[in-house]
Every structure is written in structure tokens, then in C-alpha cells.
N, C-alpha and C positions, 0 to 999 in steps of 0.2 A: 259243077258251077251253079246249077239251078238251086241245088240244096243250100249252097252257101248264101245265095241272095235271099232265099226264104228265111234264113236265120238272121241275116243282117237287118232287114227292114223292120221286123218285130222288135228287135233289140233297140234300134234307133228310136222307134215310136215309143217304147217303154221309157227310155231315158228322157225324151222330150216331155212326156207326161209327168214324170217324176219331178223334173226341174220346175215345171209349171205349178205342180201342187206345192212344192217347197217354197216357191215364190209367193204363192197365195197364203200359205200358212204364216210366212214371215210378216206379211203386210196386213193380214186380216185384223190383228188386234188394234193396229193404229187406225184402221177404218172404223172399227167399232168405237174407239175412243173419240174420234172426231164427231160421231153422231150420238154420243152418250146423252142421256136424258139430263136436264138441269138438276143439280144437286147430287149427282152420282159421283163416285170417287174416281178421279182420273190418275193414271200413272204419270208422275211428273216427267217432263222431257229430260233427256240426258244432256248434261252440260258439256262444253267443249273439253277436249283432252288437254288443251294448252291455252294459256292466256298470253302467249308470247307476242301475238299481233297487237293486243291491247297495250302491252308494256312498251313495245317498240314505238307505238303511236304517241305515247305520253312521255315516256322517260327522258328523251332528249331535252325536253323543256323543263325538267325538274333539276334544280341546281343546289349546290352546297353553299352555305353562307358562313363566312368566318368573320368574327368581329374582334376588335381589340379596344380595351378601355384602359386609359392611363390614369393611375391613381398616385398622387404624391404620397410617398411614405412619410409617416410622422417622424419627427426628429426632436430630440431634447432641445429646448430652447437655449440652453447654455452652450450647446455646440455651435450656435450662431454668433456667440460673443468672441470677437477677435482676441481680447485680452485673455480669456479663458483658454483659447486655443493655443496662444503663444506660451502661456504659462506651462501647459502640459506638452508643449512641443508637438501639437497635432497638425499635420499638414492640411492645407485647404483642400476640400473635396466637394464636388457638386452634389446637390440634393439628388437622391435616387428616387426614380419613379417606379412604381410597381405596375406591371402590365398584366391585366386580366383578360384572358381569351375565352371565347365561347364559340359554340357552333350550332347551326340549325340548317334548315332547308328553305327553299323558295321555289316559285313557279314563274316561268316567263309567260306573260299573258299577251304580249304585243310585240310585233316585229321592231318597234321603235326602241325596245330595250327595257320596257316596264316589267319589273319583277315584284310579285306580291309575296309577302311573308307575314309572320306574326309580329305584332308590336313588341312583345316581350323578347323576341329574338335579337332585335337591334336596339333596344332601349338603352340609352346612355352611351352608345358606342362611339368611339372617336375615329375608328377606321372600320370599314365594311368591305369585304372582298367576296366576290361571287365566282364560283368555279363551276364550269359547265361539264357535262359528261364527256364532251369531245376533247377535254384537256385545256381549253382556253380559260383564262382568268381575266377579271376586270375589277377595278375599284368601282364601288357603287355610291351613288348620291341618293340621299333620302328626299323624296318628293313630298311626302307627307306621312303622318302616322296617327292612327286613331286608337287610343287606349280603350274607348268604350266598347269597341268591337274586337279589340286585340288584333288589328290588322295594320300593316305598314306597306307602303309602296316605295320601291327603290327604282333606280334607272342606271343602266349600264350602256356603254358605247362600244358595241361590237357588231360587225356586219353579219348577215345571213344567220340570224338567230332562229332557232326552233321555237315555235309557239304552240302552246297547248289548246286543244279545242274544248270549249265549255258547253255544258248541257244545262237544261232547266231542272233544278234539283226538286221542284215541286212535283215532278212526275216520279220521283223515287219512291220505292215501296219497301216496307220492312221485309226482309228476306232476300232482297237483291244482292247479288255478288258484287263486292267492291275490292279494289286494290289500293293499298297505301304505299306510296313511293317517297323515299326520303333518305336521310343520311344518319341512321341511328348510331349513337356512341362514336361517331366519326369514322366508322369502318369503311364507308364508301356507300355509294347508291345501292339501296336494298329495297326489294319489293316483297310485301306480305299480302295475304289474301284473307278475306272474311266476308261477312254479310252486314247489311244494315240492320242493326238491332233495334233502333228506335229512331223516331223523327221528332223534331221540335223540343228536344230536352232543354229545360230552363231551370232557374233557381239553383244553379250549382255553385254560384259565387265565383266563377271564373272570369266573367266580364259583365259590364253593365247590360248589354243587349245579348241575350242568349236564346238561340233557336237551333241548338246543335244537332247534327246527324251523329247518332251513336253507332259505333261499329266495334266488331270484335276482331277486325284486322289489327295485327300487332302494331302498336305505335309506342315508340320508346324515346328516351331523351335523344335529341338531335333530329327527330322526325318533325318537330314543330315547324310549321310553315310549308311543309311538303304537300304533295297532291293526294287526294282521295279521288280515284277515277272509277268509272263504271267498266263493264266488260268490253266496251268499244274504245276504251282509252280516253274518254272524255272527262274533263274536270267536273266533279260533283261537289267538292268541298275542299277546304284547306285544314289539314290536320293541325290541331292546336293544343290538345291536352289529353292526359290520361287520368283515370281514377285508379289510385293504387295506394295500398298501405305500406308497400315495401319500396316504392320508388321505381319499380320495374313494371313490365307488362303483366296485367292481370285480366285481360279480356274485355276491358271497357275503355274505349277511346272516344274522343269527340272531335268533330270537324265542323268548321264554319261553313254554312251552305253557300254554294256558288252564287246564288242570286243575291245574297247579302254582300258577298265579296264584290260582285259587279257594281252594286249601288255605292259601296264605299270607295271603290277605285275611281269611279266617274267623278265623284265629289273631290277626291284628292287631287286628280289631274286638273280639274276646272278651278277649284278654289284653294287648294293646298290644305283643306280641312273638310270635315263632314258636316254638312248643314242638317240639323235635326230640329223637329218641333219640340216644344217644351212647355209644360204647364206650371212648373215651379211648386209641385206638391210632393209630399212624402205620403205614401199610402200603405195600407195593410189590408190583406184580404180578409173578408168576413164570410164565414160559412154559417148562415143563420137558419137554413131550412124554412125560410119564409116567416120567421117570427116578427110580430109587430109591423106587418106590411113591408118588411125588408125582403128584397128578393133573395133566393138562395145564394147567388153570387153577387157580392157588392164590394166596394172599396171604401174603407174608413180613412179619411184624411187625418193623419197624425201630426203633420207639420206643414208649414208654408215657408217658402223663401220670401224674405221681405222684399216688397216691391216687384215680386214676380208676377207673371200673368194671372195666376189664380188669386193671389192676394189683392191685386188691383181690381179684379172682377168682384170681390166681396166674399169669396169663400173663406170658411173658418175651420180651424181644427175641430174635429168632432162631426163635421158634415160627412154624410154617407153618399157616395156616387153610386147610383143604380143603373143609369143608362148613359151612353156616350154617343152623341149624334143619333139618338133614337134607337140605338142597338143595345141589347143587354151587355152588361160587363161580363167579360170572359177571362177573369183572372188578372192579377196585377201585372205580370210580365207581358202577357199578350196585349192588354189594353194600352199600357204605356209604350209598347213597341209601335202600336198603331198610331199613337200620338206623335211619336218620333218621325213617322213617315210623312206628316203633314208639313206644309210649307209655313215658315214663320210669317205671321201677318194674317193668316187665314183664321176663320172663326170656327169654334167648336162649341156645341151645346152640351152641357151636363145637366142631367136630371139628378137632383139630390134630395136627400131627406134631412131635415133640420128640425129638431124638437117635434118629430112626428108630423111635420108638414112637408108636402112635396113642393119643390121649387125647381125652376128651369133657369139656368145661368149661362149666358154666352160669354165665352172666354176667348180673347184674342191670342192665338198661339204665338209664343215667343221663340227665340232661338236658343237652343240649349248651349249653355257655356261649356267650353272645352275642358275647364278644370274640374267638372263634376265627376264623381265616380259612382254615385248612386244611380239606380235605374229609373229615376224620375226625371 
């Protein structure tokens, strides 16, 4: 019995030491990484094995949108002549309408039934139906639509609606994992995964105001208006378009940032339209590298809207805008977007070059007409 005990205790002690050493070896690299010197290479953290929780958090609030547009079929005018019809013994028949159907996606953003989607998804539709993931359906009413940002706000009347959580997209970084949720090709709700490839994409010709989040998460026809969410299931953008030469997914998709969506939605609820500042100018970027006292980034005024704010203030085609409210020009799209955020009636100071003379002109910001499609 004594021999047995002598054997057992050293064995137990050895096992305990081995476990301790194993645990130390497993955690030692992470301790070293946590105290690594600035600039040293760190092993990236391992991502989650599943994004199911994020999907479950967001997906119930992502809906399918079905639209119908009734188009009267063209008919030969002679068929409307009763004499002609009687001569050929043709029975009277009502005019036939052609029904054009399309599909897209949307996101419930408020328990009152507000649903946001793309303007191009519901443009010209006579009937709009929203289908939830839980099987419920409802007819939708258009609260407002904004072609300039390609966003539309719908409203449905259903109880106990799931609502998506929204996050501040300004904190998003290139390389962040994102999930795209929508109804591609009408096959039903689908989730794809990718990363944020770029931020602030513009000058794509997709809409008047462009500051897109670019992603390689698969976005296909029918995904338009659906949700782009982060790994916690929070809305970071509304999927709106793809770059493709074939019409299918090629790794480049674009989403409207959540902050812009929130701004548009608030105006559509309050006013039924989006209120934006406007100068009434058409501009073109100049890349001069500082020639003739012109800053490296400047805007050449190529046209003016008659009786628009800039025209009334005395600006002319050929004037070169060098500063806006004392700040350097930062490209056409960015500068005009900043102007659009100003309240109509507020004053803006433009520093311009005219005939190699520097002038400062105060312009009273106007309200951007809804009929414009240009980015000025």
C-alpha cells in the first residue's frame, strides 16, 4: 500500500505540472501580442465561426417588395371605329392592359410601419406589396421618394413589427466584415458575406448624391433596397447597385450609408420630400497643380441656372471657386454635398477667381428643386 501511494502522488504532481505548462504555452503568445511594441506585426484575431446571431438580429426586419405597374397596351386606332368593327364582324372587347411586375427588398426601420427601400424599386408602381419573413403581407403606401439619393419611404399597417437596429456608418472601416440581406432573383431571403472594400465612393453616375459604401458581399438583382449590416446585425447601409459588365455579381456592390438614409427618412416623414441647399451652379473639377495662383483643387463654374442663387449673387460662367466658407474645395461631389446639407436661406461665402482677381461673394442658399437630376 505504501509503495502504491508513493507512485500515485508523483504521478498526480507530474500531471498537474504538465497541465499548467500546457496552459501557459497556449496563452503565452496572446500575452506577448497584447504587449507588442508599436509598429510590430500582430496576428489578427480569429473571427466568429458563425454569424447566425447577427443574421437573426437583422433578418426579420428585412422584407421582400413586389410591385405592379399597369400599362395600357397600344391598339390600332381603326379597331376603335365601330363601323370598321361591324364591317368585319368583330365583337366588342375591352382594352387590354399589360401588367409589369418587379421585385426588390426593403428594411423596416420603425415600429410604426415605416419601410425604406430604393426609389428605383418602386418608381412608377401602381401597386406595392410588402412580404415579411414571418409570412405576413401588406399593401404599402408611399410616404415619399427621393430620386437624388435613390431612396423611398413606404408605410405598412401591421402589428408587432420587427425593427432593425441602425449604427453610425462613419465608424465603419475598410476591411470590416458585412452581411448583405435581401431577395436576389426572387428566390427568397438570402444572406451573403463580404467586407467593406471602400468608403465614400462617388462619381459613379448612379444618383445625384453619392457617398457609397463599396462591398464585395454578393448583391444581385432583387437585393436592391435590402440591408447591409455589420457583424452585430446593425444596419450600416441600404444595398442599391452593383458594378457589372454581365448583369450579375462581379464582386463590386454599393450601399447608401445609414447616416444618409436617416437624414432622408426624417425629411420624408416631416415634409414628404427632402429639403436640400442649392446654389444653382454647374461645376467642373480643375486639377491645376497651383498654376496661375489657382489652388490644386478648384471648381470651374460652367453654367448657371437663370435666377438661381448663384446667378442672383452675380456669379458668372468661367468663375473659379477656390474656397467655400473659408475652407479649401475638396472635389465637386464632396463640396456640393456639403452645400446640400445647408438650410435654404442660410448664407455661404465663396472665394472665386475672376480674370486673375480674387473676389469673395456671399450667396443666399436656395432650396434645391426636386426635378433636378444633376449633382449641383
